[in-house]
BAKOL-362570 format. One record per atom (N, C-alpha, C): atom name; residue in three letters; residue number from 1; x, y, z. Coordinates in Angstrom, 3 decimals, decimal comma, padded with zeros to 6 digits. Each point is the difference from the previous one (the first is absolute). Example, Ala and Ser with C-alpha at 12.3 -4.5 7.8 and 13.67 -1.06 7.14 Angstrom:
# BAKOL-362570
<atom N | res ALA | n 1 | xx 013,190 | yy -005,690 | zz 007,800> $
<atom CA | res ALA | n 1 | xx -000,890 | yy 001,190 | zz 000,000> $
<atom C | res ALA | n 1 | xx 000,900 | yy 001,200 | zz 000,000> $
<atom N | res SER | n 2 | xx -000,350 | yy 001,050 | zz -000,720> $
<atom CA | res SER | n 2 | xx 000,820 | yy 001,190 | zz 000,060> $
<atom C | res SER | n 2 | xx -000,770 | yy 001,090 | zz 000,730> $
This chain:
# BAKOL-362570
<atom N | res MET | n 1 | xx 077,462 | yy 131,311 | zz 036,954> $
<atom CA | res MET | n 1 | xx 000,936 | yy -000,040 | zz 000,904> $
<atom C | res MET | n 1 | xx -000,543 | yy -000,799 | zz 001,145> $
<atom N | res GLU | n 2 | xx 000,762 | yy -000,980 | zz 000,421> $
<atom CA | res GLU | n 2 | xx -000,145 | yy -000,533 | zz 001,086> $
<atom C | res GLU | n 2 | xx 000,523 | yy 000,371 | zz 001,402> $
<atom N | res GLU | n 3 | xx -000,633 | yy -000,068 | zz 001,235> $
<atom CA | res GLU | n 3 | xx 000,616 | yy 000,226 | zz 001,356> $
<atom C | res GLU | n 3 | xx 000,528 | yy -000,889 | zz 000,785> $
<atom N | res GLY | n 4 | xx 000,526 | yy -000,133 | zz 000,774> $
<atom CA | res GLY | n 4 | xx 000,526 | yy -001,026 | zz 001,098> $
<atom C | res GLY | n 4 | xx 001,569 | yy -000,495 | zz -000,451> $
<atom N | res SER | n 5 | xx 000,201 | yy -000,997 | zz 000,638> $
<atom CA | res SER | n 5 | xx 001,333 | yy -000,362 | zz -000,048> $
<atom C | res SER | n 5 | xx -000,172 | yy -001,377 | zz -001,577> $
<atom N | res LEU | n 6 | xx 001,081 | yy 000,481 | zz -000,879> $
<atom CA | res LEU | n 6 | xx 000,241 | yy -000,790 | zz -000,834> $
<atom C | res LEU | n 6 | xx 000,784 | yy -001,507 | zz 000,469> $
<atom N | res THR | n 7 | xx 000,539 | yy 000,105 | zz 001,019> $
<atom CA | res THR | n 7 | xx 000,224 | yy -001,099 | zz 000,793> $
<atom C | res THR | n 7 | xx -001,021 | yy -001,312 | zz 000,668> $
<atom N | res GLU | n 8 | xx -000,546 | yy 000,709 | zz 000,431> $
<atom CA | res GLU | n 8 | xx -001,880 | yy -000,623 | zz 000,716> $
<atom C | res GLU | n 8 | xx -000,427 | yy -000,652 | zz -001,276> $
<atom N | res ARG | n 9 | xx -000,085 | yy 000,879 | zz -000,760> $
<atom CA | res ARG | n 9 | xx -001,060 | yy -000,134 | zz -001,560> $
<atom C | res ARG | n 9 | xx 000,870 | yy -001,473 | zz -000,700> $
<atom N | res LEU | n 10 | xx 001,376 | yy 000,199 | zz -000,124> $
<atom CA | res LEU | n 10 | xx 000,765 | yy -001,516 | zz -000,556> $
<atom C | res LEU | n 10 | xx -000,483 | yy -000,943 | zz 000,861> $
<atom N | res LYS | n 11 | xx 000,132 | yy -000,169 | zz 001,579> $
<atom CA | res LYS | n 11 | xx -000,279 | yy -000,819 | zz 000,477> $
<atom C | res LYS | n 11 | xx -001,317 | yy -000,688 | zz 000,095> $
<atom N | res LYS | n 12 | xx -000,672 | yy 000,410 | zz -000,636> $
<atom CA | res LYS | n 12 | xx -001,229 | yy -000,536 | zz -000,451> $
<atom C | res LYS | n 12 | xx 000,050 | yy -001,165 | zz -001,136> $
<atom N | res GLU | n 13 | xx 000,936 | yy 000,526 | zz -000,760> $
<atom CA | res GLU | n 13 | xx 000,438 | yy -000,778 | zz -001,208> $
<atom C | res GLU | n 13 | xx 000,818 | yy -000,889 | zz -000,033> $
<atom N | res PHE | n 14 | xx 001,313 | yy 000,242 | zz 000,802> $
<atom CA | res PHE | n 14 | xx 001,076 | yy -000,858 | zz -000,105> $
<atom C | res PHE | n 14 | xx 000,104 | yy -000,656 | zz 001,636> $
<atom N | res ASP | n 15 | xx 001,201 | yy -001,043 | zz -000,205> $
<atom CA | res ASP | n 15 | xx 000,258 | yy 000,174 | zz 001,699> $
<atom C | res ASP | n 15 | xx 001,164 | yy 000,376 | zz 000,401> $
<atom N | res ASP | n 16 | xx 000,485 | yy -000,160 | zz 000,903> $
<atom CA | res ASP | n 16 | xx 001,237 | yy 000,221 | zz 000,523> $
<atom C | res ASP | n 16 | xx 000,528 | yy 001,666 | zz -000,349> $
<atom N | res VAL | n 17 | xx -001,149 | yy 000,905 | zz -000,134> $
<atom CA | res VAL | n 17 | xx 000,740 | yy 001,309 | zz -000,381> $
<atom C | res VAL | n 17 | xx 000,805 | yy 000,859 | zz 000,668> $
<atom N | res LYS | n 18 | xx 001,361 | yy 000,184 | zz -000,477> $
<atom CA | res LYS | n 18 | xx 000,836 | yy 000,629 | zz 000,774> $
<atom C | res LYS | n 18 | xx 000,328 | yy 001,035 | zz -000,651> $
<atom N | res VAL | n 19 | xx 000,475 | yy 001,376 | zz 000,981> $
<atom CA | res VAL | n 19 | xx 000,793 | yy 001,337 | zz -000,799> $
<atom C | res VAL | n 19 | xx 001,244 | yy -000,331 | zz 000,299> $
<atom N | res GLU | n 20 | xx 000,902 | yy 000,392 | zz -001,129> $
<atom CA | res GLU | n 20 | xx 001,479 | yy -000,026 | zz -000,071> $
<atom C | res GLU | n 20 | xx 000,508 | yy 001,376 | zz -000,373> $
<atom N | res VAL | n 21 | xx 000,672 | yy 000,291 | zz 001,066> $
<atom CA | res VAL | n 21 | xx -000,027 | yy 001,722 | zz -000,657> $
<atom C | res VAL | n 21 | xx 001,650 | yy -000,411 | zz -000,379> $
<atom N | res VAL | n 22 | xx -000,205 | yy 001,115 | zz -001,647> $
<atom CA | res VAL | n 22 | xx 001,148 | yy 000,084 | zz -000,522> $
<atom C | res VAL | n 22 | xx 000,973 | yy 001,160 | zz -000,110> $
<atom N | res TYR | n 23 | xx -000,814 | yy 001,055 | zz 000,632> $
<atom CA | res TYR | n 23 | xx 000,947 | yy 001,287 | zz 000,393> $
<atom C | res TYR | n 23 | xx -000,955 | yy 001,017 | zz 000,884> $
<atom N | res GLU | n 24 | xx 000,845 | yy 000,612 | zz 000,688> $
<atom CA | res GLU | n 24 | xx -000,803 | yy 001,085 | zz 000,907> $
<atom C | res GLU | n 24 | xx 000,767 | yy 001,031 | zz 000,380> $
<atom N | res GLY | n 25 | xx -000,102 | yy 001,316 | zz -000,542> $
<atom CA | res GLY | n 25 | xx 001,069 | yy 001,354 | zz 000,277> $
<atom C | res GLY | n 25 | xx -000,418 | yy 000,576 | zz -000,796> $
<atom N | res ALA | n 26 | xx 001,027 | yy 001,210 | zz -000,472> $
<atom CA | res ALA | n 26 | xx -000,111 | yy 000,844 | zz -000,641> $
<atom C | res ALA | n 26 | xx -000,628 | yy -000,060 | zz -001,417> $
<atom N | res TYR | n 27 | xx -000,201 | yy 000,530 | zz -001,030> $
<atom CA | res TYR | n 27 | xx -000,379 | yy -000,414 | zz -001,179> $
<atom C | res TYR | n 27 | xx 001,449 | yy 000,787 | zz -000,769> $
<atom N | res LEU | n 28 | xx 000,163 | yy -001,068 | zz -000,830> $
<atom CA | res LEU | n 28 | xx 001,709 | yy 000,518 | zz -000,414> $
<atom C | res LEU | n 28 | xx -000,130 | yy 001,112 | zz -001,122> $
<atom N | res LEU | n 29 | xx -001,147 | yy 000,132 | zz -000,587> $
<atom CA | res LEU | n 29 | xx 000,288 | yy 000,967 | zz -000,825> $
<atom C | res LEU | n 29 | xx -000,521 | yy 001,405 | zz 000,530> $
<atom N | res ASP | n 30 | xx -000,660 | yy -000,159 | zz 001,011> $
<atom CA | res ASP | n 30 | xx -000,674 | yy 001,579 | zz 000,712> $
<atom C | res ASP | n 30 | xx 000,080 | yy -000,427 | zz 001,617> $
<atom N | res LYS | n 31 | xx 000,946 | yy 000,583 | zz 000,879> $
<atom CA | res LYS | n 31 | xx -000,037 | yy -000,297 | zz 001,048> $
<atom C | res LYS | n 31 | xx -000,713 | yy 000,630 | zz 001,163> $
<atom N | res SER | n 32 | xx -000,982 | yy 000,679 | zz -000,782> $
<atom CA | res SER | n 32 | xx -001,193 | yy 000,510 | zz 000,725> $
<atom C | res SER | n 32 | xx -001,312 | yy -001,175 | zz 000,172> $
<atom N | res PHE | n 33 | xx 000,349 | yy -000,984 | zz -000,545> $
<atom CA | res PHE | n 33 | xx -000,981 | yy -001,221 | zz -000,044> $
<atom C | res PHE | n 33 | xx 000,575 | yy -001,116 | zz 000,944> $
<atom N | res TYR | n 34 | xx -000,785 | yy -000,415 | zz 000,698> $
<atom CA | res TYR | n 34 | xx -000,033 | yy -001,428 | zz 000,543> $
<atom C | res TYR | n 34 | xx -000,473 | yy -001,255 | zz -001,031> $
<atom N | res MET | n 35 | xx 000,554 | yy -000,825 | zz -000,023> $
<atom CA | res MET | n 35 | xx -000,314 | yy -001,387 | zz -001,002> $
<atom C | res MET | n 35 | xx 000,140 | yy -001,291 | zz 000,837> $
<atom N | res ARG | n 36 | xx -001,093 | yy -000,784 | zz -000,585> $
<atom CA | res ARG | n 36 | xx -000,210 | yy -001,227 | zz 001,027> $
<atom C | res ARG | n 36 | xx -000,211 | yy -000,830 | zz -001,225> $
<atom N | res GLU | n 37 | xx 000,760 | yy -001,259 | zz -000,524> $
<atom CA | res GLU | n 37 | xx -000,628 | yy -000,667 | zz -000,813> $
<atom C | res GLU | n 37 | xx 000,126 | yy -001,664 | zz 000,569> $
<atom N | res VAL | n 38 | xx -001,090 | yy -000,548 | zz -000,167> $
<atom CA | res VAL | n 38 | xx 000,044 | yy -001,379 | zz 000,338> $
<atom C | res VAL | n 38 | xx -000,552 | yy -001,240 | zz -001,084> $
<atom N | res PHE | n 39 | xx 000,259 | yy -000,913 | zz 000,350> $
<atom CA | res PHE | n 39 | xx -000,683 | yy -001,404 | zz -000,526> $
<atom C | res PHE | n 39 | xx -001,215 | yy -000,231 | zz 000,704> $
<atom N | res LEU | n 40 | xx -001,183 | yy -000,551 | zz -000,691> $
<atom CA | res LEU | n 40 | xx -001,123 | yy -000,599 | zz 000,625> $
<atom C | res LEU | n 40 | xx 000,176 | yy -001,608 | zz -000,646> $
<atom N | res LYS | n 41 | xx 000,591 | yy -000,794 | zz 001,229> $
<atom CA | res LYS | n 41 | xx -000,031 | yy -001,487 | zz -000,531> $
<atom C | res LYS | n 41 | xx -000,992 | yy -001,027 | zz 000,513> $
<atom N | res SER | n 42 | xx -000,249 | yy -000,840 | zz -000,603> $
<atom CA | res SER | n 42 | xx -000,744 | yy -001,384 | zz 000,457> $
<atom C | res SER | n 42 | xx 000,833 | yy -001,048 | zz -000,300> $
<atom N | res ASN | n 43 | xx 000,366 | yy -000,807 | zz 001,001> $
<atom CA | res ASN | n 43 | xx 000,800 | yy -001,093 | zz 000,054> $
<atom C | res ASN | n 43 | xx 001,619 | yy 000,368 | zz -000,806> $
<atom N | res ASP | n 44 | xx 000,140 | yy 001,156 | zz 000,423> $
<atom CA | res ASP | n 44 | xx 001,538 | yy 000,300 | zz -000,371> $
<atom C | res ASP | n 44 | xx 000,101 | yy 000,010 | zz -001,975> $
<atom N | res SER | n 45 | xx -001,273 | yy 000,563 | zz -000,362> $
<atom CA | res SER | n 45 | xx -000,365 | yy 000,198 | zz -001,452> $
<atom C | res SER | n 45 | xx -000,067 | yy 001,627 | zz 000,102> $
<atom N | res PRO | n 46 | xx 000,580 | yy 000,825 | zz -000,796> $
<atom CA | res PRO | n 46 | xx -000,626 | yy 001,427 | zz 000,083> $
<atom C | res PRO | n 46 | xx -001,330 | yy 000,117 | zz -000,794> $
<atom N | res LYS | n 47 | xx -000,946 | yy 000,676 | zz 000,700> $
<atom CA | res LYS | n 47 | xx -000,991 | yy 000,308 | zz -000,922> $
<atom C | res LYS | n 47 | xx -000,376 | yy 001,469 | zz -000,085> $
<atom N | res VAL | n 48 | xx 000,513 | yy 001,032 | zz 000,714> $
<atom CA | res VAL | n 48 | xx -000,286 | yy 001,269 | zz -000,155> $
<atom C | res VAL | n 48 | xx 001,429 | yy 000,814 | zz 000,322> $
<atom N | res PHE | n 49 | xx 000,405 | yy 000,772 | zz -000,833> $
<atom CA | res PHE | n 49 | xx 001,144 | yy 000,961 | zz 000,556> $
<atom C | res PHE | n 49 | xx -000,727 | yy 001,196 | zz 000,111> $
<atom N | res ALA | n 50 | xx 000,030 | yy 000,636 | zz 001,221> $
<atom CA | res ALA | n 50 | xx -000,569 | yy 001,164 | zz 000,255> $
<atom C | res ALA | n 50 | xx 001,296 | yy 001,349 | zz 000,522> $
<atom N | res ARG | n 51 | xx -000,914 | yy 000,990 | zz -000,439> $
<atom CA | res ARG | n 51 | xx 001,217 | yy 001,430 | zz 000,369> $
<atom C | res ARG | n 51 | xx -000,757 | yy 000,977 | zz 000,521> $
<atom N | res THR | n 52 | xx 000,413 | yy 000,485 | zz 001,362> $
<atom CA | res THR | n 52 | xx -000,370 | yy 001,071 | zz 000,612> $
<atom C | res THR | n 52 | xx 000,547 | yy 001,045 | zz -000,280> $
<atom N | res LEU | n 53 | xx -000,356 | yy 001,284 | zz -000,476> $
<atom CA | res LEU | n 53 | xx 001,014 | yy 001,168 | zz 000,108> $
<atom C | res LEU | n 53 | xx -000,636 | yy 001,142 | zz 000,646> $
<atom N | res VAL | n 54 | xx 000,728 | yy 000,528 | zz 001,309> $
<atom CA | res VAL | n 54 | xx -000,927 | yy 000,917 | zz 000,646> $
<atom C | res VAL | n 54 | xx 000,888 | yy 001,395 | zz 000,285> $
<atom N | res LYS | n 55 | xx -000,102 | yy 001,030 | zz -000,152> $
<atom CA | res LYS | n 55 | xx 000,687 | yy 001,306 | zz 000,659> $
<atom C | res LYS | n 55 | xx 000,653 | yy -000,169 | zz 001,357> $
<atom N | res LYS | n 56 | xx 001,037 | yy 000,188 | zz 000,417> $
<atom CA | res LYS | n 56 | xx 000,444 | yy -000,614 | zz 001,105> $
<atom C | res LYS | n 56 | xx -000,406 | yy 001,205 | zz 000,971> $
<atom N | res GLU | n 57 | xx -000,787 | yy 001,114 | zz -000,444> $
<atom CA | res GLU | n 57 | xx -000,615 | yy 000,858 | zz 000,945> $
<atom C | res GLU | n 57 | xx -001,654 | yy -000,460 | zz 000,582> $
<atom N | res ASP | n 58 | xx -000,306 | yy -001,108 | zz -000,699> $
<atom CA | res ASP | n 58 | xx -001,162 | yy -000,600 | zz 000,235> $
<atom C | res ASP | n 58 | xx 000,022 | yy -001,009 | zz 000,903> $
<atom N | res LEU | n 59 | xx 001,441 | yy -000,454 | zz -000,022> $
<atom CA | res LEU | n 59 | xx 000,223 | yy -001,089 | zz 000,910> $
<atom C | res LEU | n 59 | xx -000,467 | yy 000,331 | zz 001,698> $
<atom N | res GLN | n 60 | xx 000,054 | yy 001,205 | zz -000,023> $
<atom CA | res GLN | n 60 | xx -000,455 | yy 000,529 | zz 001,824> $
<atom C | res GLN | n 60 | xx -001,143 | yy 000,025 | zz -000,082> $
<atom N | res GLU | n 61 | xx -000,723 | yy -000,337 | zz -001,087> $
<atom CA | res GLU | n 61 | xx -001,291 | yy 000,311 | zz 000,141> $
<atom C | res GLU | n 61 | xx -001,040 | yy -001,185 | zz -000,203> $
<atom N | res VAL | n 62 | xx -000,878 | yy 000,159 | zz -001,306> $
<atom CA | res VAL | n 62 | xx -000,773 | yy -001,010 | zz -000,346> $
<atom C | res VAL | n 62 | xx 000,733 | yy -001,549 | zz 000,004> $
<atom N | res TRP | n 63 | xx 000,952 | yy 000,316 | zz -000,624> $
<atom CA | res TRP | n 63 | xx 001,046 | yy -001,357 | zz -000,514> $
<atom C | res TRP | n 63 | xx 001,169 | yy -000,405 | zz 001,280> $
<atom N | res SER | n 64 | xx -000,588 | yy 000,324 | zz 001,207> $
<atom CA | res SER | n 64 | xx 001,086 | yy -000,239 | zz 000,943> $
<atom C | res SER | n 64 | xx 000,369 | yy -001,360 | zz 000,136> $
<atom N | res SER | n 65 | xx -000,869 | yy -000,758 | zz 000,081> $
<atom CA | res SER | n 65 | xx 000,146 | yy -001,709 | zz 000,180> $
<atom C | res SER | n 65 | xx 000,573 | yy -000,776 | zz -001,108> $
<atom N | res LEU | n 66 | xx 000,161 | yy 000,848 | zz -001,054> $
<atom CA | res LEU | n 66 | xx 000,597 | yy -000,731 | zz -001,096> $
<atom C | res LEU | n 66 | xx 001,357 | yy -000,555 | zz 000,411> $
<atom N | res LYS | n 67 | xx 000,902 | yy 000,875 | zz 000,379> $
<atom CA | res LYS | n 67 | xx 001,146 | yy -000,524 | zz 000,736> $
<atom C | res LYS | n 67 | xx 000,235 | yy -001,210 | zz 000,836> $
<atom N | res ASN | n 68 | xx -001,020 | yy -000,161 | zz 000,572> $
<atom CA | res ASN | n 68 | xx 000,047 | yy -000,925 | zz 001,044> $
<atom C | res ASN | n 68 | xx -000,438 | yy -001,389 | zz -000,535> $
<atom N | res LEU | n 69 | xx -000,666 | yy -000,256 | zz -001,104> $
<atom CA | res LEU | n 69 | xx -000,524 | yy -001,368 | zz -000,399> $
<atom C | res LEU | n 69 | xx 000,749 | yy -000,927 | zz -000,134> $
<atom N | res GLY | n 70 | xx 001,538 | yy 000,080 | zz -000,599> $
<atom CA | res GLY | n 70 | xx 000,848 | yy -001,065 | zz 000,170> $
<atom C | res GLY | n 70 | xx -000,787 | yy -000,951 | zz -000,782> $
<atom N | res ASP | n 71 | xx -000,409 | yy -001,425 | zz 000,177> $
<atom CA | res ASP | n 71 | xx -000,420 | yy -000,925 | zz -000,979> $
<atom C | res ASP | n 71 | xx -001,227 | yy -000,202 | zz 000,200> $
<atom N | res GLN | n 72 | xx -000,907 | yy 001,246 | zz 000,456> $
<atom CA | res GLN | n 72 | xx -001,295 | yy -000,235 | zz 000,246> $
<atom C | res GLN | n 72 | xx -000,395 | yy 000,749 | zz -001,407> $
<atom N | res SER | n 73 | xx -001,201 | yy -000,293 | zz -000,139> $
<atom CA | res SER | n 73 | xx -000,714 | yy 000,810 | zz -001,222> $
<atom C | res SER | n 73 | xx -000,522 | yy 001,137 | zz -000,022> $
């Protein structure tokens, strides 16, 4: 398992890496979870699809910055 930002690692391999947020909000199958889905793109070509699923109660603690990421990694 690797640690650190996947976006930062992709920037070492590809040019012009950007994050495109697909969805942020309640997980539709279980509203007690918060979900964030993104594409990591290079030159407008998708390279990685990533999904983060966190219990809403954890957004107040360790994962509090997740809701403020926007198009950052």
